[in-house]
C-alpha positions as CSV (number, residue, x, y, z in Angstrom):
1,M,81.5,71.1,69.8
2,H,80.9,73.7,67.0
3,Q,82.3,72.8,63.5
4,L,83.2,75.6,61.0
5,S,84.8,75.4,57.7
6,I,86.5,78.1,55.4
7,A,87.1,77.6,51.8
8,T,90.7,78.1,50.8
9,P,92.4,79.6,47.6
10,R,93.3,76.8,44.9
11,S,97.1,77.4,45.6
12,F,96.9,77.0,49.4
13,N,98.8,74.0,51.1
14,F,97.7,73.5,54.5
15,K,100.4,71.1,55.5
16,R,103.4,73.6,54.0
17,T,101.7,76.5,55.8
18,M,101.3,74.8,59.0
19,I,105.3,73.8,59.2
20,S,106.4,76.8,57.3
21,H,108.5,77.8,60.5
22,G,108.6,77.2,64.1
23,W,105.6,78.8,65.3
24,S,103.3,75.8,65.2
25,E,105.8,74.5,67.9
26,L,105.1,77.3,70.3
27,L,102.3,77.6,72.6
28,P,99.4,78.4,72.5
29,F,99.8,76.4,69.1
30,E,100.0,72.6,69.3
31,F,100.6,70.8,66.3
32,E,99.6,67.3,66.1
33,P,101.6,65.6,63.4
34,D,99.7,62.1,63.8
35,H,96.7,63.7,62.5
36,W,98.2,66.9,60.7
37,T,96.1,69.1,63.1
38,L,96.9,72.6,64.5
39,A,95.3,73.2,68.0
40,R,95.2,76.4,69.8
41,V,93.1,78.4,72.4
42,I,91.5,81.6,70.8
43,D,90.2,84.5,72.8
44,I,86.7,85.4,71.6
45,G,86.1,88.5,74.0
46,N,85.0,88.5,77.4
47,T,83.7,85.2,77.5
48,T,85.7,81.9,78.2
49,P,88.4,81.3,75.6
50,V,87.8,78.5,73.1
51,L,90.2,75.7,71.9
52,V,89.9,75.0,68.2
53,K,91.5,72.3,66.1
54,I,92.2,73.0,62.5
55,S,92.6,70.5,59.9
56,G,92.9,70.8,56.1
57,T,91.6,69.3,52.8
58,K,92.4,70.4,49.4
59,R,89.7,73.0,49.4
60,E,88.9,74.0,53.0
61,L,90.1,74.4,56.5
62,R,87.8,72.6,59.0
63,I,87.8,73.9,62.6
64,N,86.2,72.0,65.6
65,A,85.7,74.3,68.4
66,S,85.3,72.8,71.8
67,T,82.1,74.6,72.6
68,R,79.0,75.8,70.9
69,L,79.8,79.4,69.5
70,S,77.8,82.4,69.2
71,K,77.4,84.1,66.0
72,S,79.9,86.7,67.1
73,A,82.4,84.2,68.5
74,A,82.1,82.0,65.2
75,E,83.1,85.0,63.2
76,R,85.9,86.0,65.3
77,V,87.5,82.3,65.3
78,V,87.1,82.5,61.6
79,R,88.7,85.8,61.1
80,D,91.6,84.7,63.2
81,V,92.0,81.4,61.4
82,R,92.1,83.2,58.0
83,H,94.6,85.8,59.4
84,M,96.9,83.0,60.8
85,F,96.9,80.8,57.6
86,R,97.2,84.0,55.4
87,L,94.3,83.0,53.3
88,D,93.6,86.6,52.1
89,D,97.2,86.9,51.0
90,D,97.6,87.1,47.0
91,M,100.5,84.8,46.2
92,S,100.1,84.9,42.5
93,P,102.9,87.4,41.8
94,F,105.0,85.1,43.9
95,Y,104.1,82.1,42.2
96,R,104.7,83.7,38.9
97,A,108.0,84.8,39.9
98,M,109.2,81.1,41.2
99,S,107.5,79.5,38.2
100,A,109.8,81.4,35.9
101,D,113.0,79.8,37.5
102,P,113.2,75.9,37.2
103,D,115.0,75.7,40.4
104,F,112.1,77.3,42.1
105,S,109.2,76.2,40.3
106,W,108.3,73.6,43.0
107,I,107.1,76.4,45.2
108,A,104.3,77.1,43.1
109,H,103.4,73.6,42.3
110,Q,103.3,72.6,46.1
111,G,101.7,76.0,47.3
112,A,104.7,76.8,49.5
113,G,105.2,80.3,50.8
114,R,102.5,81.1,53.2
115,M,104.0,81.6,56.6
116,L,101.8,80.7,59.8
117,R,101.4,83.5,61.9
118,S,99.8,84.5,65.3
119,P,96.3,86.0,65.4
120,T,98.1,89.3,66.6
121,V,101.2,91.2,65.7
122,F,101.8,91.6,69.5
123,E,102.0,87.9,69.8
124,D,104.4,87.5,66.8
125,L,106.6,90.3,67.9
126,V,106.8,88.9,71.7
127,K,107.8,85.5,70.0
128,M,110.5,87.0,67.8
129,I,112.1,88.8,70.6
130,C,112.1,85.3,72.3
131,T,113.9,83.9,69.2
132,T,117.0,86.1,69.3
133,N,120.4,84.9,70.4
134,C,119.3,81.6,72.0
135,S,118.6,78.1,71.5
136,W,115.0,76.9,70.2
137,A,114.4,74.9,73.4
138,L,115.1,78.3,75.4
139,T,112.3,79.9,73.2
140,E,110.0,77.4,73.9
141,K,110.6,77.7,77.5
142,M,110.2,81.6,77.6
143,V,106.9,81.3,75.4
144,S,105.6,78.4,77.4
145,G,106.2,80.6,80.6
146,L,104.2,83.4,79.3
147,V,101.3,81.6,78.2
148,E,101.1,79.1,81.1
149,S,101.4,82.0,83.8
150,L,99.4,84.7,82.0
151,G,97.3,83.4,79.2
152,R,93.4,83.2,80.0
153,E,92.2,79.6,80.5
154,S,90.0,77.8,78.4
155,K,87.5,74.9,79.7
156,D,89.9,72.2,79.4
157,G,92.8,74.2,81.0
158,R,94.7,75.3,77.7
159,R,95.7,79.1,77.7
160,T,95.8,81.6,75.2
161,F,98.6,83.9,74.5
162,P,98.6,86.7,77.1
163,T,97.5,90.2,76.2
164,P,99.5,93.2,76.5
165,E,97.5,94.2,79.4
166,A,98.1,91.0,81.4
167,M,101.9,91.2,80.6
168,A,102.2,95.1,81.5
169,L,100.7,94.2,85.0
170,M,103.6,92.0,85.7
171,P,106.8,93.5,87.5
172,L,110.2,93.0,85.8
173,K,111.4,90.4,88.2
174,F,108.6,88.1,86.7
175,Y,110.2,88.0,83.4
176,I,113.7,87.3,84.8
177,N,112.8,84.7,87.5
178,E,109.5,83.1,86.3
179,V,110.0,83.6,82.3
180,R,113.8,83.2,82.5
181,A,114.0,85.7,79.8
182,G,117.5,87.0,80.8
183,Y,118.4,90.2,79.1
184,R,115.2,90.1,77.1
185,A,113.1,90.6,80.4
186,A,113.2,94.4,80.4
187,Y,112.4,94.4,76.6
188,L,109.3,92.3,77.1
189,K,108.3,94.5,79.9
190,E,108.8,97.7,78.1
191,L,107.1,96.5,75.1
192,A,104.1,95.4,76.9
193,D,104.0,98.7,78.9
194,R,103.8,100.4,75.7
195,V,101.2,98.7,73.8
196,A,99.2,98.4,76.7
197,A,99.2,102.2,77.3
198,G,98.4,102.7,73.7
199,E,101.9,104.6,73.0
200,L,102.8,101.7,70.5
201,N,100.4,100.4,68.0
202,V,101.9,97.3,66.1
203,R,98.8,96.3,64.6
204,E,99.0,99.1,62.2
205,W,102.4,97.4,60.7
206,L,100.0,95.2,58.8
207,T,98.7,97.9,56.7
208,S,101.5,100.5,56.9
209,E,102.2,102.3,53.7
210,L,105.8,103.0,55.2
211,P,108.6,102.1,52.5
212,T,110.1,98.9,53.8
213,P,113.3,100.5,55.2
214,E,111.1,103.0,57.3
215,L,108.9,100.2,58.5
216,I,112.1,98.3,59.6
217,K,113.4,101.6,61.5
218,A,109.6,101.6,63.3
219,M,110.1,97.9,64.2
220,K,113.9,98.3,65.4
221,S,112.5,101.3,67.7
222,V,111.2,98.4,69.9
223,K,114.1,97.5,72.2
224,G,115.2,94.0,71.7
225,V,114.4,94.0,67.8
226,G,117.3,94.1,65.6
227,D,117.6,93.4,61.8
228,Y,117.1,89.7,62.2
229,A,113.9,90.1,64.3
230,A,112.4,92.8,62.2
231,E,113.3,91.2,58.8
232,N,111.4,88.0,60.0
233,L,108.8,90.0,61.3
234,L,108.5,91.6,57.8
235,K,107.4,88.3,56.6
236,L,104.5,87.9,58.9
237,V,103.1,91.5,57.8
238,G,103.6,90.6,54.3
239,R,106.7,92.0,53.1
240,Y,109.4,89.7,51.9
241,D,112.4,91.7,50.7
242,G,114.5,91.0,54.0
243,L,116.6,88.0,54.1
244,A,116.9,87.6,57.9
245,L,120.1,85.8,57.8
246,D,121.1,84.1,60.9
247,S,123.5,81.1,61.9
248,W,121.1,78.3,60.5
249,T,120.2,80.2,57.2
250,R,123.8,80.8,56.6
251,A,124.8,77.1,57.1
252,K,121.7,75.8,55.2
253,F,122.9,77.7,52.2
254,V,126.3,76.8,52.3
255,R,125.2,73.1,52.2
256,I,122.5,73.3,49.7
257,R,123.8,76.0,47.4
258,N,127.5,76.4,48.0
259,N,129.0,72.9,47.8
260,G,129.9,73.1,51.4
261,R,132.1,76.1,51.0
262,K,131.8,79.2,53.3
263,A,129.6,82.0,51.6
264,S,129.6,85.8,52.6
265,D,126.2,87.5,53.4
266,K,126.7,89.4,50.2
267,K,127.1,86.2,48.1
268,I,123.8,84.8,49.7
269,A,122.1,88.2,49.0
270,R,123.3,88.2,45.3
271,F,122.1,84.5,44.6
272,Y,118.5,85.4,45.8
273,S,118.4,89.2,44.4
274,R,116.8,88.2,41.1
275,F,113.7,87.8,43.0
276,N,113.4,91.4,44.1
277,S,110.7,92.2,46.6
278,W,110.2,88.4,46.9
279,R,113.9,87.3,47.7
280,G,113.3,86.9,51.3
281,L,110.5,84.3,51.1
282,A,112.3,82.7,48.2
283,L,115.3,82.1,50.3
284,W,113.2,80.9,53.2
285,C,111.3,78.2,50.8
286,D,114.6,77.3,49.2
287,L,116.2,76.4,52.7
288,T,113.0,74.7,54.1
289,R,112.0,72.6,51.0
290,D,113.1,69.6,52.6
291,W,110.8,69.9,55.7
292,M,108.4,68.2,53.6
293,D,108.7,65.5,51.1
294,D,107.7,66.6,47.4
295,G,105.3,63.7,47.5
296,N,103.0,66.1,49.4
297,A,103.0,68.6,46.4
298,I,99.3,69.9,45.6
299,A,97.8,69.7,42.0
300,W,96.4,73.1,40.8
């Protein structure tokens, strides 16, 4: 066992971040609600991957690794956890914008807005493709199939998310017959092939200086990525002006903001337009406010 800790910003809310969207329910993440702990296997190089369990206090994240870590391995774990929980994101402009609106001031008070992400853009992209045009149960099944078949194994049998190289080695029929990816099978295979060959560098989207419309265009050059997937992926690379509307967000808006009456996408867009470049994140926080009781608000 190896214990590590990471100091967190005063505005950070561990629970809100962990359940900010569905990623905590997809392998290799494992959400343990009874203890408010997030477990996952992390790849630390050529050695055996390590299971970490992450919990949060008011001022730090506590990481319990399943085995003693070398200095370089510990640094890699800390780096990945910081990335997953968005600890280096400056949320103060967002919170200022939200605090100026009484209906949205709870966001700053509770430290909402950080959206959990995977250690790599590749993993986030694969998972996003697996969320399109299907039930959440099917998303879980596809992602579990990838992890359990192709992930590297830790000492306790849990597995990492597969690398592009591991996915590229598999034939198309694997994605059809084993992962049950349906029409997405060809998309997953082509994506893995392109990334493994160095033809596509998705990590650079994290630091891209492209205007958002151009970055969306680059994301949509990946087969299987349409407006919905691209605008959701934007949030995970730190851009929040895409609304990523789907059947769930439309229905939730109708219920909580439009008195149950049908609303056009234009009306939804107008409602959040005052938040400018933060409008997509304002929408998401607004629609998921009830995922956690206000009694869990942080004081800062």
